[in-house]
N, C-alpha and C positions, 0 to 999 in steps of 0.2 A: 638473304645472302646475296652479295654482288659477285661479279665475275672473278674478283681476286680471291674469293673464298672467305672473306671477312663479312661480318654484319655491317651493312651500310644504311645510313639514314636516307630515306627517299626524299629527293629534292623535287618539289613541285615544279612541273614544267620542264624538267630535264630528263630526257630518256636515258636509260642505262641498261647494261647487260646484267641480268640476274639469273640465278639458277631457276629452273622450272618450278612453278608454285601454283597452288590451288587458288591463290588470291586473285588471279586474273581469269577465273573460270568462265564467267559470262562473256568477257571480251574475247577470249580465245575461241569460244564456240562461234561467236559472230565472225571472227576472222576466217575460221575454217569454212564457214558458210559462204563467205565471199569467194574463197578459192574454189569451192565446189561450183559456184554460180558461173565461173569462167571456164569450167571444164576440168578442174583438178580433181584428183582422187579416183580417177577411173583405173581400170586394170592395166592400162598402158602408161600410166603416170609413174615414172620412176623417181620423182622427187621425194625428199623426206616427208614434206607436208602431205604429199599425195598418198604415201604409204601410211602415214598416221590416219588419214581420213578413211582409207580402205579398210584398215584393221581395227579402228577404234570408234569411228563416228557413231555407230549404232549404240554405243554404251556411254559416250561422254556426258550425256545429260545427267546421268546418275553421279552425284558428288563422290560416292565411294569409288566408282569405277574411274572417275577422273583423277582421284588421289592415287589410285593404283598406277595409272598411266604416268603421272608425274614421278612417282617413285621409281618406275622402270627407267625413265629417262635419266634420272639422277644416278641410278645404279650402273648404267651403261658406261660411266666414266671409270668404274673400278676394273682393274685388270682381271680379277677372278670372277666377274659376273658372267653367267651363261649368255652366249650369243650365237647367231648362225655361223656356220663355217665360212671362213673368208672375211668376216667382219672383225674390225679392230675396236679397242676401247675408244669411245668418243665422248667428249664433253659437249652437251647441248646447253645453250644459253638463250634466254628470251630477252628481246629488246622491248622494254616496257616504259610507260610513262605513268607512274602510279598504278591504278588498276587497269590501265589500257594496254592490251597486247598489241604490239606493232610488227613484230617479226621474230624470226628465230635464226640462230647461227650455230653451226656444229663444227667443233675442232676434232679432227681425227688424230689420235696420238702418234700414229706412225702410218707409213705408206705400204700398201701391197702393190703387186705388179699392176693390178687393175687401177688402183687409185693413182698410180703414177701417170696414167693416161686420162682417166675420167674421174673427176671428183676432187683429187688433191687432198690437202690437209683441211681446208676450210670450205664449207658450203653455207649458203644463207638464202633467205627470202624474206620479203616484206609483204604484209597483207595488202591486197589491192587498193583499198581506200587510203593507204598511207604512202603509196609510191609517189615518186617525183618530188619528195620534200627533203632529200639528202639523208634519209635514214640508213640506207645501205652503206653509204660511204662512212658515216659516223659509226655504225655498228662494226664494220670491219676494222676501222681505226682503233676502236675500243678492244677488239679481240686480239689484235696482233701482240700486245704485251702479255696477254694470257697465254698465247701460243709460245711466246718466248719463255715464260715461266715453266713450260712443259719441256723445254730443251729444243724447241723447233726453231730453226733459223737457217735458211729462209723458209718461208711457207709456200707451198705449191697451191695455186688456184687455177681452175679451168673454167672456160665458158665456151658457148657456141660462137662461131665466127660472126654470125649475124646479130648477136646480142650486144649491141653497141652500148647500152646502158650498163651492163655488167662489166664490160671491158673498161669503161670510164671509171667505174668504182674501183676496180683492181688497180688501174694505172694511177688513180688519184692517191692510192695508198702505197705507191712505190713499186708496184708490180712491173716486172720487166718480162716481155715476151721472149720465151725461149724457142718455141716451135709450135707447129700444129700436128697433132697425131690423132688418127681415127676420127677426124671431124671435130676435134676440140683444140682450142687455143690454150697453151700452157704458159702460165706466168709464175715467176718466183718473186715473192715480196719479202723484203727484209723485216724481221721482227725487232731488230736492234738498230737504232739510229747510228749511222756511220758519220764520222767527222766530214763536214763539207757537203753532206747530202741534204737537200731540201725537197720536201714533197709538196707538190701543188695539188690543191683540191678544186681548182677552177673547173666549172662545167660538169662536175660529177653529179650523178643521180642520187 
């Protein structure tokens, strides 16, 4: 199933956003290993992939446990699924090329007071060995229409002031800086193309 919610034929050599699937089990494990190798997944890592590693890494090798993990990710998009206090329904999508896991993107269906400052509507990351090849920019571009279908427009995205790569990705997708709060830059990106608006993707990561 692709990001639009419909069954999609996989096109060889063309990455796409899909719902989490057991089909990329081996590649997903390799990607999480890369993130762990660069220090991710520790108790101070508040990234989504870091929390996945912290809570699931010891069980992922078991296909049944991995299937359960995938099922929980899919269920988190449902309004009535149980979740920790303060968390909102979120749609997680994986950026894949056939059986190869390249990265993940999460769309939060609405904003809390905390998400208005840190996190925003959309968060994403690309596995270390796939960075610098334009995947983040393409992944976000593919996700904005999905956010639009959820009634989100514009979408809030945040990044650290020193994260030049992430800022380029956001700006390449039309993100406009509003301000900096609590050490985070806050951008609003349109999910609907406005007349006369052109988005440049030059120089994006």
